[in-house]
DRENTI-968667 format. One record per residue: residue number from 1; residue in one letter; x, y, z of N, C-alpha, C in turn. Coordinates in Angstrom, 3 decimals. Example, Ala and Ser with C-alpha at 12.3 -4.5 7.8 and 13.67 -1.06 7.14 Angstrom:
BEGIN
i  aa  n.c1  n.c2  n.c3  ca.c1  ca.c2  ca.c3  c.c1  c.c2  c.c3
1  A  13.190  -5.690  7.800  12.300  -4.500  7.800  13.200  -3.300  7.800 .
2  S  12.850  -2.250  7.080  13.670  -1.060  7.140  12.900  0.030  7.870 .
***
This chain:
BEGIN
i  aa  n.c1  n.c2  n.c3  ca.c1  ca.c2  ca.c3  c.c1  c.c2  c.c3
1  M  102.944  -46.733  93.096  103.869  -45.526  93.114  103.880  -44.950  94.466 .
2  K  102.759  -44.775  95.084  102.691  -44.119  96.379  103.371  -45.023  97.436 .
3  N  103.127  -46.268  97.372  103.755  -47.173  98.354  105.297  -47.174  98.209 .
4  N  105.732  -47.103  96.929  107.152  -47.134  96.704  107.758  -45.849  97.288 .
5  F  107.112  -44.700  97.201  107.572  -43.444  97.745  107.711  -43.502  99.301 .
6  T  106.598  -44.100  99.848  106.602  -44.274  101.314  107.751  -45.218  101.759 .
7  Y  107.925  -46.254  101.025  109.021  -47.199  101.396  110.365  -46.528  101.259 .
8  N  110.600  -45.772  100.196  111.876  -45.077  100.015  112.123  -44.043  101.154 .
9  L  111.039  -43.280  101.523  111.104  -42.302  102.547  111.456  -43.002  103.911 .
10  F  110.806  -44.120  104.144  111.060  -44.853  105.397  112.463  -45.365  105.408 .
11  K  112.904  -45.822  104.231  114.270  -46.366  104.130  115.279  -45.268  104.378 .
12  K  115.146  -44.082  103.853  115.981  -42.929  104.058  116.000  -42.518  105.540 .
13  T  114.834  -42.519  106.100  114.683  -42.097  107.498  115.406  -43.113  108.383 .
14  M  115.291  -44.346  108.097  116.019  -45.322  108.926  117.488  -45.175  108.812 .
15  K  118.010  -44.761  107.681  119.461  -44.585  107.500  119.900  -43.380  108.268 .
16  N  119.084  -42.414  108.353  119.440  -41.151  109.058  119.180  -41.106  110.528 .
17  T  118.590  -42.154  111.064  118.238  -42.077  112.491  119.448  -42.007  113.352 .
18  I  120.585  -42.726  113.076  121.731  -42.648  113.884  122.295  -41.256  113.814 .
19  F  122.332  -40.722  112.653  122.888  -39.363  112.432  121.979  -38.346  113.169 .
20  N  120.671  -38.544  113.007  119.767  -37.612  113.667  119.819  -37.655  115.174 .
21  K  120.092  -38.854  115.745  120.214  -39.007  117.160  121.488  -38.328  117.640 .
22  V  122.583  -38.461  116.859  123.841  -37.771  117.214  123.610  -36.286  117.209 .
23  I  122.969  -35.763  116.202  122.679  -34.335  116.127  121.837  -33.905  117.280 .
24  A  120.809  -34.645  117.617  119.931  -34.325  118.728  120.710  -34.307  120.070 .
25  I  121.602  -35.276  120.303  122.390  -35.356  121.478  123.288  -34.131  121.567 .
26  I  123.932  -33.848  120.438  124.838  -32.638  120.425  124.044  -31.385  120.765 .
27  L  122.820  -31.213  120.086  122.022  -29.986  120.495  121.589  -29.985  121.907 .
28  L  121.254  -31.141  122.467  120.845  -31.116  123.836  122.034  -30.844  124.792 .
29  V  123.165  -31.302  124.482  124.299  -30.993  125.280  124.696  -29.524  125.207 .
30  A  124.575  -28.950  123.967  124.811  -27.538  123.759  123.773  -26.681  124.566 .
31  I  122.593  -27.017  124.517  121.537  -26.315  125.327  121.761  -26.430  126.789 .
32  A  122.176  -27.646  127.234  122.446  -27.807  128.677  123.680  -26.962  129.045 .
33  G  124.665  -26.904  128.216  125.834  -26.079  128.505  125.490  -24.594  128.567 .
34  L  124.644  -24.149  127.667  124.198  -22.788  127.617  123.443  -22.420  128.880 .
35  L  122.515  -23.352  129.313  121.670  -23.039  130.489  122.668  -23.081  131.730 .
36  T  123.607  -23.966  131.776  124.605  -23.954  132.887  125.377  -22.640  132.950 .
37  Y  125.819  -22.162  131.747  126.570  -20.940  131.679  125.719  -19.761  132.210 .
38  F  124.372  -19.694  131.877  123.547  -18.654  132.376  123.363  -18.764  133.864 .
39  Y  123.225  -19.987  134.387  123.020  -20.206  135.812  124.301  -19.681  136.563 .
40  V  125.444  -20.073  136.063  126.714  -19.616  136.724  126.855  -18.105  136.677 .
41  S  126.534  -17.562  135.501  126.606  -16.120  135.330  125.649  -15.346  136.306 .
42  L  124.426  -15.868  136.402  123.490  -15.272  137.306  123.926  -15.364  138.750 .
43  N  124.564  -16.504  139.130  125.032  -16.626  140.496  126.198  -15.671  140.723 .
44  R  127.088  -15.425  139.805  128.095  -14.454  140.004  127.569  -13.068  140.127 .
45  M  126.571  -12.688  139.330  125.962  -11.428  139.410  125.307  -11.254  140.763 .
46  D  124.679  -12.262  141.210  123.928  -12.207  142.468  124.969  -11.943  143.673 .
47  K  126.095  -12.629  143.590  127.163  -12.459  144.585  127.726  -11.061  144.577 .
48  K  127.894  -10.506  143.342  128.379  -9.126  143.258  127.375  -8.136  143.753 .
49  L  126.051  -8.331  143.502  125.039  -7.499  143.990  124.949  -7.503  145.487 .
50  T  125.079  -8.717  146.057  125.062  -8.860  147.529  126.212  -8.124  148.168 .
51  D  127.431  -8.223  147.580  128.573  -7.472  148.119  128.381  -6.021  147.938 .
52  L  127.819  -5.613  146.864  127.610  -4.136  146.686  126.562  -3.626  147.672 .
53  Q  125.490  -4.374  147.949  124.535  -3.938  148.989  125.156  -3.874  150.353 .
54  T  126.039  -4.786  150.642  126.708  -4.838  151.941  127.585  -3.560  152.087 .
55  T  128.368  -3.315  151.012  129.259  -2.166  151.032  128.439  -0.842  151.130 .
56  M  127.306  -0.755  150.349  126.529  0.468  150.432  125.964  0.663  151.831 .
57  S  125.511  -0.436  152.507  124.949  -0.321  153.821  126.106  0.145  154.781 .
58  E  127.258  -0.355  154.655  128.360  0.025  155.526  128.722  1.558  155.292 .
59  N  128.769  1.924  154.063  129.024  3.329  153.727  128.006  4.233  154.158 .
60  A  126.706  3.802  154.124  125.615  4.709  154.577  125.740  4.873  156.084 .
61  S  126.070  3.827  156.800  126.177  3.992  158.312  127.397  4.850  158.636 .
62  A  128.462  4.735  157.868  129.626  5.596  158.114  129.294  7.076  157.835 .
63  V  128.557  7.318  156.823  128.145  8.707  156.500  127.212  9.280  157.543 .
64  N  126.282  8.416  158.043  125.400  8.839  159.153  126.156  9.192  160.362 .
65  E  127.191  8.477  160.682  127.962  8.725  161.883  128.714  10.070  161.737 .
66  V  129.250  10.408  160.577  129.970  11.682  160.323  128.944  12.777  160.429 .
67  V  127.737  12.618  159.794  126.711  13.656  159.866  126.289  13.874  161.296 .
68  N  126.095  12.842  162.016  125.678  13.020  163.407  126.727  13.677  164.240 .
69  F  128.012  13.402  163.980  129.147  14.072  164.663  129.104  15.561  164.420 .
70  F  128.909  15.932  163.122  128.907  17.338  162.809  127.635  18.026  163.357 .
71  N  126.497  17.377  163.330  125.327  17.900  163.892  125.448  18.211  165.421 .
72  S  126.080  17.194  166.109  126.176  17.350  167.518  127.198  18.441  167.843 .
73  N  128.262  18.605  167.079  129.201  19.721  167.251  128.524  21.070  166.931 .
74  I  127.689  21.110  165.925  126.988  22.420  165.610  126.038  22.721  166.673 .
75  N  125.268  21.762  167.132  124.293  21.986  168.268  124.988  22.418  169.484 .
76  A  126.153  21.754  169.821  126.891  22.161  171.019  127.408  23.604  170.922 .
77  A  127.932  23.954  169.688  128.396  25.310  169.477  127.275  26.312  169.538 .
78  S  126.095  26.022  169.076  124.986  26.989  169.051  124.484  27.117  170.427 .
79  N  124.496  26.092  171.207  124.015  26.140  172.678  124.983  26.912  173.512 .
80  N  126.254  26.976  173.173  127.254  27.675  173.952  127.167  29.147  173.665 .
81  N  126.635  29.547  172.515  126.547  30.976  172.176  125.334  31.569  172.847 .
***
């Protein structure tokens, strides 16, 4: 009885191997697609962050120039008085 059960299980497994391989390939392709999507998304976010950092640096230097201009005018006006 036990050998017959093992034989039937082996026979069913052999029938399903092609189906199982197709399912495994589909799952692997789906996982690879998901990982590729995450990789592309992270690269897009990295580019946006780099652009944002560049813009912030340019804005900070522009603000510093304006502040320095006002400070020099205030210092010049206080020295003239």
